[in-house]
C-alpha positions in Angstrom: 43.8 -4.8 -14.5 41.5 -7.6 -13.6 37.8 -7.1 -13.3 36.0 -8.5 -10.3 32.7 -10.0 -11.6 31.0 -9.5 -8.2 31.9 -5.8 -8.0 29.3 -3.5 -9.4 31.0 -0.6 -11.3 27.9 1.6 -11.0 27.4 3.4 -7.7 23.7 3.8 -6.9 21.5 3.5 -3.9 19.3 0.4 -3.8 15.7 0.8 -4.8 14.5 -1.6 -2.0 15.7 -1.4 1.6 15.3 -3.5 4.7 13.8 -2.0 7.8 17.2 -1.1 9.3 18.4 0.5 6.0 15.2 2.4 5.5 15.4 3.8 9.0 19.0 4.8 8.5 18.2 6.3 5.1 15.7 8.8 6.6 18.0 9.3 9.7 16.0 7.8 12.5 16.2 4.7 14.8 14.3 1.6 13.9 12.0 2.2 16.8 11.1 5.7 15.5 10.8 4.3 12.0 8.3 1.7 13.2 6.3 4.4 14.9 6.3 6.5 11.7 5.1 3.5 9.7 2.4 2.8 12.3 1.0 6.3 12.2 1.3 6.4 8.4 3.9 9.1 8.1 6.2 6.5 6.4 4.9 4.0 3.9 4.2 0.4 4.6 6.7 -2.1 3.1 6.3 -4.3 0.0 6.5 -8.0 0.5 8.6 -9.9 -2.0 8.3 -13.6 -1.2 9.5 -13.8 2.4 11.2 -10.4 2.4 9.9 -7.1 3.7 11.2 -4.2 1.6 10.7 -0.5 1.7 10.7 1.4 -1.7 13.3 4.2 -1.7 11.0 6.4 -3.9 8.1 5.9 -1.5 10.4 6.8 1.4 11.6 10.0 -0.4 8.0 11.0 -1.1 6.8 10.4 2.5 9.9 12.2 3.9 9.1 15.2 1.7 5.6 15.3 3.1 6.7 15.4 6.7 5.8 18.6 8.6 8.4 21.3 8.5 7.6 22.7 11.9 11.0 21.9 13.1 12.8 24.0 10.5 16.1 25.4 11.7 15.6 29.1 12.7 18.6 30.1 10.6 17.1 28.4 7.5 13.9 30.4 8.1 15.7 33.7 8.3 17.8 32.9 5.2 14.6 31.9 3.3 12.9 35.2 4.3 15.9 37.3 3.2 16.0 35.4 -0.1 12.3 36.1 -0.7 13.0 39.8 0.0 15.7 39.8 -2.6 13.4 38.0 -5.1 10.6 40.6 -4.5 13.1 43.4 -5.0 14.0 42.0 -8.4 10.3 41.9 -9.4 10.0 45.7 -8.7 12.8 46.6 -11.0 
């Protein structure tokens, strides 16, 4: 079997992303992503020579900090029932 020198045998997400990729990574349009960057809910990009790059780790941290007001109702119910089971275990 011949090895393709251009193929990367390790599958991993890139650390730096373009604006389009960063928006897609967090699941929004580029217009929404620009608004999130403008109001500081998403990080500003790094500049590497002429390129504008978003750090995946910074995106992950910012995404984790987003408000959870829009949590799915079913997820809230399941979380409450799980907490009830956890509290019942403490009483035993």
